[in-house]
C-alpha positions in Angstrom: -22.5 21.1 -0.3 -24.2 19.3 -3.2 -21.6 16.5 -3.2 -19.9 14.6 -0.5 -17.1 12.3 -1.6 -14.0 10.9 0.1 -11.8 13.5 -1.7 -14.1 16.3 -0.6 -13.9 15.0 2.9 -10.1 14.9 2.7 -10.0 18.4 1.3 -12.2 19.7 4.1 -10.1 18.1 6.8 -6.9 19.5 5.3 -8.4 23.0 5.0 -9.8 22.9 8.5 -6.4 21.9 10.0 -4.4 24.2 7.8 -6.5 27.3 8.6 -6.9 26.4 12.3 -6.2 29.5 14.4 -6.5 31.9 11.5 -9.1 34.7 11.3 -10.3 37.0 8.6 -10.3 40.9 8.8 -13.7 40.7 10.6 -12.3 38.4 13.3 -14.3 35.3 12.0 -12.5 31.9 11.9 -11.0 31.8 8.4 -12.2 28.3 7.6 -15.7 29.8 7.2 -14.6 31.5 4.0 -13.5 28.4 2.0 -16.4 26.5 3.4 -18.8 29.3 2.2 -17.3 29.2 -1.3 -17.4 25.4 -1.4 -21.2 25.5 -0.6 -21.7 27.4 -3.9 -19.9 25.0 -6.1 -21.5 22.2 -8.2 -18.8 19.6 -9.0 -16.3 17.6 -6.9 -13.3 19.5 -8.5 -15.0 22.9 -7.9 -15.7 22.0 -4.2 -12.2 20.7 -3.6 -10.6 23.8 -5.3 -12.8 26.1 -3.2 -11.8 24.4 0.0 -8.1 24.4 -0.7 -7.8 27.7 -2.7 -5.8 29.5 0.1 -3.9 26.7 1.8 -0.6 27.0 -0.1 -0.6 30.8 -0.1 -1.6 31.2 3.6 -0.3 28.1 5.4 2.9 25.9 5.5 1.3 23.4 3.1 2.9 23.0 -0.4 1.7 21.8 -3.7 3.8 18.7 -3.2 1.9 17.9 -0.1 -1.4 18.2 -1.9 -0.1 16.1 -4.8 0.9 13.3 -2.3 -2.7 13.3 -1.0 -3.9 12.3 -4.5 -5.8 15.4 -5.6 -6.3 15.4 -9.4 -4.2 17.5 -11.7 -7.2 19.5 -12.8 -7.5 20.7 -9.2 -3.8 21.3 -8.7 -3.6 23.3 -12.0 -6.4 25.6 -10.8 -4.9 25.9 -7.4 -1.5 27.0 -8.8 -3.2 29.8 -10.7 -5.2 30.8 -7.6 -2.1 31.0 -5.5 -0.3 34.3 -5.8 3.5 34.1 -6.4 5.4 37.1 -5.2 8.9 35.6 -5.6 11.9 37.5 -6.9 10.9 36.5 -10.4 8.5 39.5 -10.2 10.9 42.0 -8.8 10.6 44.3 -11.9 6.8 44.7 -11.7 4.6 46.8 -9.4 2.2 45.1 -7.0 -0.8 46.5 -8.9 0.5 45.1 -12.3 1.4 41.8 -10.6 -2.2 41.5 -9.3 -3.6 42.2 -12.8 -1.3 39.5 -14.2 -2.5 37.1 -11.5 -6.2 37.7 -12.5 -5.5 37.4 -16.2 -4.0 34.0 -15.8 -6.9 32.8 -13.7 -9.3 33.9 -16.5 -7.7 31.3 -18.8 -8.9 28.4 -16.5 -12.6 27.8 -16.2 -12.2 25.9 -12.8 -10.0 28.6 -11.3 -12.4 31.3 -12.7 -15.5 29.7 -11.1 -13.8 29.7 -7.6 -12.2 33.1 -8.0 -15.6 34.7 -8.9 -17.0 33.4 -5.7 -13.9 34.4 -3.8 -14.0 38.0 -5.0 -17.7 38.3 -4.4 -17.3 37.0 -0.8 -14.3 39.3 -0.2 -16.4 42.2 -1.4 -19.4 41.3 0.8 -20.0 44.3 3.2 -20.9 41.8 6.0 -17.3 40.6 6.0 -15.8 44.1 6.0 -18.3 45.8 8.4 -15.8 46.3 11.2 -13.1 47.8 9.1 -12.4 51.6 9.1 -14.4 53.2 6.3 -11.3 54.1 4.2 -10.0 50.5 4.4 -13.4 49.1 3.4 -13.6 51.5 0.5 -10.1 50.5 -0.7 -10.9 46.8 -0.6 -14.2 47.4 -2.4 -12.4 49.3 -5.2 -9.8 46.5 -5.5 -12.3 43.7 -5.7 -14.7 45.5 -8.0 -11.8 46.1 -10.4 -10.7 42.5 -10.2 -14.2 41.3 -11.0 -14.3 43.5 -14.0 -10.9 42.3 -15.2 -11.8 38.7 -14.6 -15.0 39.1 -16.7 -13.0 40.8 -19.4 -10.4 38.0 -19.4 -13.1 35.3 -19.7 -14.6 37.1 -22.7 -11.1 37.4 -24.3 -10.4 33.7 -23.7 -13.6 32.7 -25.5 -12.8 35.0 -28.4 -9.3 33.7 -28.6 -10.4 30.0 -28.7 -12.8 30.9 -31.4 -10.1 32.5 -33.6 -7.8 29.5 -33.0 -10.6 27.2 -34.1 -10.8 29.2 -37.3 -7.1 28.8 -37.9 -5.8 32.2 -37.0 -2.0 31.7 -36.5 -1.6 34.4 -33.8 -4.5 32.9 -31.9 -3.1 29.3 -32.3 0.2 30.5 -30.9 -1.4 32.2 -27.9 -3.6 29.1 -27.1 -0.5 26.9 -27.5 1.3 28.9 -24.9 -1.5 28.5 -22.5 -1.5 24.7 -23.0 2.2 24.7 -22.5 2.0 26.5 -19.1 -1.1 24.6 -18.0 -3.3 27.6 -17.8 -6.3 25.7 -19.2 -5.8 22.7 -16.9 -3.1 20.1 -16.6 -0.1 20.9 -18.8 -0.5 19.4 -22.2 2.7 19.6 -24.2 1.5 17.4 -27.0 -1.5 19.7 -27.6 0.9 22.7 -27.4 3.3 21.2 -29.9 0.5 20.6 -32.4 -0.8 24.1 -32.1 2.7 25.7 -32.3 3.4 23.6 -35.4 0.1 24.6 -37.1 0.8 28.3 -36.3 4.2 28.1 -37.9 2.9 26.2 -41.0 0.2 28.8 -41.6 2.7 31.6 -41.1 4.0 33.6 -38.1 6.2 36.7 -38.5 9.8 35.7 -39.0 11.3 38.7 -37.3 14.2 38.1 -34.9 13.2 40.6 -32.3 12.4 38.9 -29.0 10.3 40.4 -26.3 7.8 38.9 -23.9 4.8 39.7 -26.0 6.3 38.9 -29.4 4.6 36.2 -31.5 7.4 35.7 -34.1 8.5 32.3 -35.5 11.5 32.5 -33.2 9.3 32.7 -30.1 7.4 29.6 -31.3 10.7 27.9 -31.9 11.7 28.5 -28.3 8.5 26.8 -27.1 9.0 23.9 -29.5 12.5 23.4 -28.2 11.3 23.4 -24.6 8.6 20.9 -25.4 11.0 18.6 -27.2 13.9 18.7 -24.7 11.8 18.4 -21.6 9.0 15.8 -21.5 6.5 15.5 -18.6 6.0 11.8 -19.2 9.7 11.1 -18.5 10.5 9.8 -22.0 13.1 12.5 -22.5 15.7 13.4 -20.0 15.2 16.4 -17.7 19.0 17.0 -18.0 18.9 17.4 -21.8 18.3 21.2 -21.7 18.5 22.5 -18.2 18.4 26.1 -19.4 15.1 26.1 -21.2 12.2 27.8 -19.3 9.9 25.7 -17.1 8.0 28.5 -15.5 5.8 31.2 -17.1 8.0 34.2 -18.0 7.7 37.0 -15.4 6.2 40.2 -16.7 8.4 43.3 -16.4 8.1 47.0 -16.6 11.8 47.9 -16.9 12.9 47.2 -20.5 16.6 47.3 -19.4 16.1 44.1 -17.3 16.2 40.5 -18.4 12.6 39.5 -18.5 13.1 35.8 -17.6 15.7 35.1 -14.9 15.4 31.4 -15.6 17.5 31.8 -18.7 20.7 33.3 -17.3 22.7 30.1 -17.6 23.0 30.1 -21.4 23.6 33.0 -23.8 20.7 34.4 -25.7 22.4 33.6 -29.0 22.8 29.9 -28.2 19.2 29.6 -27.1 18.1 31.2 -30.4 20.3 29.0 -32.5 19.4 25.7 -30.8 15.7 26.5 -30.7 15.6 27.3 -34.5 17.6 24.1 -35.2 15.1 22.0 -33.3 12.3 23.5 -35.2 14.1 22.6 -38.4 14.5 19.0 -37.2 10.8 18.5 -37.0 10.2 20.2 -40.3 12.5 17.7 -42.0 11.0 14.8 -40.1 7.3 15.7 -40.7 7.4 17.6 -44.0 5.9 20.6 -42.2 6.7 24.2 -43.3 6.9 23.3 -47.0 10.1 21.2 -46.7 10.5 17.6 -47.9 10.9 14.8 -45.4 14.6 14.2 -44.9 15.7 12.2 -41.9 19.3 12.4 -42.8 19.2 16.2 -42.7 17.3 16.0 -39.4 20.0 13.8 -37.9 22.8 16.1 -39.1 21.1 19.0 -37.3 20.6 16.9 -34.2 24.3 16.0 -34.1 25.3 19.6 -34.4 23.1 20.4 -31.4 24.7 17.5 -29.5 28.1 19.0 -30.1 27.0 22.3 -28.7 25.3 20.8 -25.6 27.7 18.0 -24.7 31.1 19.3 -25.9 31.5 16.4 -28.3 30.6 13.6 -25.9 28.2 11.5 -27.9 27.4 9.3 -24.9 26.3 12.4 -23.1 22.5 12.6 -22.3 21.7 15.2 -25.0 22.9 12.8 -27.7 20.7 10.0 -26.2 17.8 12.3 -25.9 17.9 13.7 -29.4 18.2 10.2 -30.8 15.2 9.1 -28.8 13.4 12.2 -30.0 14.0 11.3 -33.7 13.0 7.7 -33.1 9.8 8.8 -31.4 9.0 11.1 -34.4 9.6 8.2 -36.8 7.1 6.1 -34.8 4.6 8.8 -34.5 4.5 9.6 -38.2 4.3 6.0 -39.2 7.8 6.0 -40.8 9.1 3.0 -38.9 10.3 0.3 -41.3 10.8 2.9 -44.1 13.5 5.0 -42.4 16.1 3.9 -39.9 18.5 5.9 -37.8 22.2 6.0 -38.4 24.4 4.6 -35.7 25.9 7.7 -34.0 
C-alpha cells in the first residue's frame, strides 16, 4: 500500500476480522481479495473503500457500525453504492436488471468506480477461477466482462451529463440534482440538489402531470424539492414533518401495474402531488424564481394550507413549526431579514 494511516490500519483490522473464516471460489482466504484491491489504490479513501467494500454485504457488520468507527462520509457513500441491496424494494425487477442498476449507480461515483473497476478485473482474473468447472468460469467471465463495459459506458455518460449541466441544460440539471439528492456523487448534498432543481425549473422543465420513474417533468422536480425542504440532514427541520416523502432511491420496476416506490404507500398520490407543488410555489414566492414576484404573505398562506392538510388543523403540530422555520430560513438566506417579518400564526 502506498499509504499507511490510522484509519487504513483500522479498516484493515475490521476487514480481516469480518472476513475471517471466509474463502473465495478458489478456496483462498477471502481477505486476500480486498487486500489485493487496496494495494492498487492511491489515496486513503480509496484504500479504505477497497478494504471494506464487501464487509456490509458479506458479513454481519452494518453501515451504522462503520459510521461509529469514524470513517468519512465520502467512504460511506461509496460503500453504500458498492453494497448490493436485494431487499423487497426490488421485488418487481429481474436479477439481471437489478445488477445493471447496481453498476449504473456505481458509475456516478468516482471513488466507488475506481474500486469497482479493480474488483471486476480481479473477479475476472483466470487465476482466481482456475479451479471452477469450465461452464461456471465462462459464465462468470461473461458477467464481469459485461459489467466492465457497462461501467465504462456509465462513466462516459456521467461526464457527458455533467458537461451538459454546466452548460445549463435543464434536463441535465435535473438528473444531476437527483444524484446529489441521493448521494450518488458522494455525501448527500441537499443544498446543491435544491439549487440545481430550482435552476432546472426556472429554465423550464415540461409541465406534464404524468408521473413515472424516468419522467423529468416539473412535477417530478417538485417532489424532490418537497423532500428536501421537509427533511433536512442537518437537523434544522423535523424528521416528523413529512414521514411519507421518499428517503431511499426509488426502486426500478418492470411491471407497470405495480407501484414503483413502496415507500410512498402511506399517503395518496394526489396529496403528495398537491403538497409538492405547493411547496415549490412557496419558494417561488419567497425567492422570485420562476417569473413570480416575491410575496411572503402569499408564501405564508400556502404554508398554512399545507399545515392544515398535514396536522388536521393543529397549528402547534410539528409541520406548522417546521414550515415556519423553513420560511424564516429562506428570509435569512435571501437577505430579506429586517425587510419582511413573519405573521404570528
